[in-house]
N, C-alpha and C positions, 0 to 999 in steps of 0.2 A: 420342483425345488417350492421353497416355502415361499412365503413374502418376503422374506428379507434376505437382500443380495451379499451372496457374499462378495466383498469390494478389495482390490490390491491399489493401493494409493503408493503412487510411484514419486517418491521424497528424494529421490538422489539431485535434482536440478536447486537444491538451495543451498546457497555460501552457507560458510561458517557461520558467516555475521549477519544476522538476520536483518534484511529488509521488508519491504511490503509482504512482498510475495512467498518469502519464509515464514513471515510472524500469519500470513493467513493459511501457510498448512500446519503450522503449528496448535494454532488455536483451531483448525476445523477440526483436526483429526482427534485431538483433547476432549471437543464436545462431541464428534461422533463415538468414541469409546463411551460417554460417559453416557450416550442415550441407547447404549447396548447392540451399536451395530456390530458386524461379521467383520470384525477388519484384518487385512495385512496390510505393513508399510513396508515398502524396500527402502532403505537409506543406503547413505555412504557410511562407513565406516564410524567416523567422527562423530554421527548422529544416531549412533545407536542406543548409548544412553540415555538423550535427550529425547528418545521418541517411546524407549520404555517407560521413562518418566510421564511423559504426558499420554500415551497410551496404553495404561497398567494392564487392559485385559484382550488386548489385539495382540496379533503374530507380527514380530518384528524380525526384517529378513534383512540383512546386509549384504549389498554388492560384492563380491570376492574383489570385482575389479577395481582399479582407481580412477576417476571418473572427474577429476577436479577439472580437466577441461573440456569444451563445449565437442569439439569432434568425437572423445573417447564418447563423454554422456548420449550422446545422439545416436553412436552406433550400438551403442548398448543397448536403448533405447528399441531400436529396431530388429536387434537381431533376441538378444537373452531377455529381456523383458515378456516376450509372449510367449515364451517357452515356458519360462516363469508361472503365467497364469497359466498355462495349461497343464503344468505338472501340479499346483497347489493341492487343486482347481480352483478359480474364481468364476463368479459371475458377471464381472463388469470390470473394466481398469480405470482408475482415474488418473488420467495425466495434468496434473495442475496448474501448466505454463505453454500455453500454445500448442505442444506439439504434442504427436500420438503414435504409437507402434501402427505402422502400417500392415504389419500381417497377422497381426491380433484377431485369434476367430472365435475371441469374446468381444463383445462390444463394448466402447470406448466413449466413458463422459470425458470432456476437454473443459478446460476453463477459458477463457480468455480476457483478460484482463483489462484491453481497453482497446479502442477504435480509431485512435488517432493516426496510426501508421497507415491508414486511408484520411481520413478528414484532414489531416496536418502534414502532411505530407515533406515540408521543409525542414519539421521538428525532427524526423528521421531519415537522413540522407545516408545514401550509400548499403554496404553490407546488409548492417542489420535492417534499415527498413525494408530490405526484399526480404531478406530471412523471415520476419513476423510477417510481413504483407502473405507472402507464399503460403507459409504453415498456417495461417488465420484461414485463407481457402480452403485449405487442404483440408483441416480441422470442420469447419461448417459441411462439407460436402463428404466426409467419408465416418465422421463421429456419429453414435448413436443422437445424440444430444450435448449441446455446448452451456455451460454455466456462463453468465456473465454477471458483474456485480452490479448492475445498477441500469437503469430503465433506458438511461440516455445512452449507454455503451450497446444496449439492445436495436434501439431504433439507430444508430449508426451503421449496424453489421447490416441491418436491412437494406440501409439507405447507399451504400457504398460500397459494402461486396458481398449482394444480395442474397442473404440468408432465408433460412426459413422463419419467420417469427415464432411458428408452432416449435421448431425446432429448438427453441432457446429457453432456460431458465434462469430466470433473476433470482440470486442468492445475494443480497446484501453482505457485506462483511460483518462482522460484530467488534468488538472491544472487551478486550482482559478488563473488567473493570474492578477485579484485586491487583493489578498491576498499575492501570493508570484510573487516576481519583484524584482527586483535589488532595496536593500536598502538604504534608505539616511543614509548620515554620524551618525544622531541621534538615527535611530533604528539600526545602530553598534554598537553604545556606550550605547543603552538599552539592551542590549541581553547578553553584554561584563558586565554591572553590575548586572544584575541579575543571571551571571553564577558566580559573585566575580572575573572576569580576568579583572578588565578594566586595560587597557595600555600595553597589552600581547600579543601576537599572538596565532591564535589556528589554529587547526584542528579539524574538524566536523565530525562526525558518527551520525544520525537518522536512531534511528529503535528500535525493540525488541531486547534485547541480548538474541538472543535462538541461537543455536550451527548453522543453518543455516548461519548465518549473521558473522562468521568467525571471531567473536570480537579478542579471544585470538591470531589469528596470526596477526590482525591489533596491540595490543600492542605491542607483540614481535617486531613487522616492525618497528613501531613506537620507540620502544624502538633502536635497530640498526642502522638507521636512524640517531639518533640525536646524537647517541653516539661520534662520528666524527666529529659532528660539533661545531664551535667555537663558544663563544657564548652564551645566552640563548636559550632554545628551545622553541617554541612553545607548550601549552598546547594540552595536548588530553582532546577534549570532546566527551564524550561518554552517547547522550542524547536520551532518549525511554525507554518504560517500562524495570522493571530488567528482565526481562523472566527467563528463567530455566539453560541457561550454565553454566554445573559448573566448564568452563576452565577458565573461565573469573578470579575467585579471584587468582590460581597458576600464571598466568599469571603476575596479578598484585601486586606479591611478588615479581616481577623482576625487578620493574621500580625502578631503582638509583636514589639514592638522586641528587635533580636538575633540576630532570624532573618530568611533577606533569599531571595525568591522574583522568579525573576528572566524578564521574556519576552524574548528577541530575536529573534524571528520567524525568518525561513527565516536556518539557518545552511548554508553550502557545503558542498557534498557531502564536497568534500576535507578540512574538518574533522570529519565526523560518525566516521570510528572514533579519532580521539582525545576526539572528545564521549563518543560511547556505552561506548568500552571503558576511559576514563578514570574513568568515573563510579562511585561506592563502588554505586550500585545504579541499573540501568535499570527506572523503574516505568511501566509501562501496564494500568491498571485499568480497561481500556473495557468498558462493556455488552455490547459485542455488535461482531465483526468477521468479513469476509466472507473475509480468510486472517489479515491481522494482520504486515504487510512489515516494520514498523519493529519486531516481536519479535524475526523474524530476522536481520534486519542487526545487531541488536544482539547477539545472541546470536554470531554471524559473529565478532564485535570485543571476544568475551572478555567478554561484560559479563555481571555477575549479574543477571538479570530478574526483574521479579516482575510478575505479569501476574495475570487473571481464567481462567476454567474456562469463558466463555463460546464458545458457540456453535467456532469453526474453532481458536482460541489454543490448548486442547491438543494438536489435529494438529500445530500448528506446536512447540511447546514440549515435547512429553515429557514426560520424565522431566528433563530439564535446566534447568529454571526451576524459581521456586516460587511458590507460585498463593496469591492472595488473597481473600476475598469483594467487593462491590462497596462497601459501608457503609464511610462513615470509620475506625470502631473497629477496623472489619477489616486496612485496610489500614495502620492505626496500628501494631497489633500488630505484622504482619508485615514492615512497614519495621525498627520498632525492631528486632526480632530479628535482621535482616540487616546492620543498621546495627553492632549490637554482636558480630557473629560472622564476622571475616574468614576464617576456619578453611570455613566455609561459604560464603561468597560465591568464596572461589579455587574448589571444588568445583564450583558452579556453572558459573561462567566457564569450567572446564578441559571439563564436561560440555557448556555450549553451541556450544563451537567444535568439537566431534567431531559432533554432531549437525547441525549446520549446514551442512556437507559435502554431507547428505543432499539438500540442497536447491539444485539445477544448473538454471540455464538452458538447459543443453542438453537434459535432461530436459524441461522445460517445453515446449523448442521442439519435441519428438517428440509428445507428448499434442496438442498444437494441430495438427500435421503429419496426426495421425489425424482430429481432427476436421474440415479442410481433404477428404483424403480420402474422408472419410463425409460431406460436403457437397455434393459433383461426385458420387459415384455415389448418392446419395439414399437411404441408409442410414440 
């Protein structure tokens, strides 16, 4: 066997509408392919053309089964995936979303995206929390190497799940600078037109509307911050999948007349630079992130970002973002300060673009390659 491991990437768990994990897999395989990695990518039928375009030098394998539902996909992962790896053959399987094939005869690398299933269990109640805690423990015990997207996540896994720090590889996410960049005026206008807010300033949020994102506190903070302003307030736009945060509806009932909060759902990726870079502020007051890809993408678009110091977010934002506490009062004060201070927003935007350039998928791919080599070598 040469020094270049033959890697099978399991991309079957990616939904058709790309969220953070989908963009991670897409961007990673493209960078690995560009660097000459020996890749096989197994995906669902609807993604075959996508991966053929992203990784033109790699072998693309389409799963014969319909894997749209989690039970079917997990059954496929445990039975068909290890047989596929043996038949190809490959030297390592990369499972990029917590789970892994238990019967694999080749070593596995597993990506563990965050540890809040352990450190903040109240945010992950019921079956979902138990599922991800169990699989995280299993992967930490059975995988040859686990990849994590930040030092904060590595530290949390060591602290709460007894992970072996030496078996973890930190591979920061990157950002596609061809997609995420400071927008042109035309791109800003297109995003505003799509949202139906042409001519209005806005405060943006991007992410699944789940409890960890702290959206009810953002809504309440927005109301407080804008209530004391003269003139029409900006629109608060909560972009992203609907999620399961039951606190959002009660928070929305308190929005007074004259203020507008929009929930447009999924915003097409080609409109995100205009949406993020065109916002007065991009607010992301999360209670904890394994990385915080929306923050990095907003930074790359030249946004003035307001976020928290929870877990990995300072590793991403550094000194190029503004920080707030997680309570509505803290968010209100920070939002009001930024909305009233265009010079501060401009300084943050300029610093954000510079810092975002430090995060590339090429660097992430090199760190993943290290994980593959270690897994094959058994070190």
